[in-house]
Phi, psi and omega in degrees: 000311175301325174293324184295311184297320183303310184300324175289313185288328184263010172069038176313122185304316180289330169304304185286335171294322176292323176296314184295322180293315178299313179299309180305303186290327175293319181297303188296320181297315176299318179299308183303314181295328183291317179308314186281320192285323190307299180302325183282317183294319178293321183293324176295321182278331195269312189270146169257126178213162181297127180088009176310315183292331178291308185300311182296319181292324176301308187295320177304317177298327179288350180287339180261003178291129189295147186293325188293334180288319180297309176308317179298315187294316183289330176294316185295333179281321188266348185295157188306329181260008179272178185299324182245025179302330183290349179277342176059054176261342189300143184055048179217170179293320176306309181302321175299316184294322176300303184303311181296324175294326175294312177305326190275332191306302180306325179296314181290309181303313177303313181290326180280324176293324177292322184286317180303310184302323180285326189284311190286344180318301185267320184303319187291323177297321178301312184293314175304311178305331183267358172096015184289145169276174181306317189290314177295329176291303181316305178298316182295314175292328175296319182292321178289341184259003184303326182291321175293332170296318171296317177298325187285323182288320176286332172296313179297319182299307182301323180296311186294318189291340185259355181277154187235322191300310183297306183301313181293321180292314191268332184267338191063012174055052185272118182308130178071359180235316182224008185271119181261178183303308179300321173294320178297318177303308184298324186276316181288330176290326172289332175279355179093004183272074192284337180300305185288319176301316177294317176308308188290321172309308183294313175298321173296321175303310180287335180297311180289315183298320177300317179298321174290323174304310180302310182313306183301315182299314181299319186286324170302316184290325179281342175298000000 
């Protein structure tokens, strides 16, 4: 434990490089997934269409997909002989972000869709009665669902920050370039370097807890 604390206090470069890469990939992945999930989740929750129940079942099923499966599928796409191999993204930060964005999408879509579906039942009729147009209805329902959207983003962020399969397979665990906290913990523990593994484990724990505490404070403030 003392060795782990010393690494944190004295700013060990390897430790803080893994922290920075984790923060960068998690933040960008969450932002990209939110941009994609917001219109998809809204459409799934707001509109009625043929096959909607099937789509919702499929998206719900994707919540349980293992991270290594996502990593494998993206790996096959980005590999040298894959469809996107000419982009040369494998074993890079962008590759990790792609995989983690895919991981976060079902979480956000499901939570946003459920919130929109619950909110709009009575609200849409009221807004139509008041003469609101479709754009005003869209913005109002999004505003009423803002807490659920924030919760979806925070949950996805925590899930991304704590995953290891995607970061390991797509980033290659390259020191100072693609090594995240989770992949560093796995590697250093296997090597017997428990001080570094424990230091990163402590920081990761506070990282995830801090994210959720901030989200709770924001929700209370906006309520």
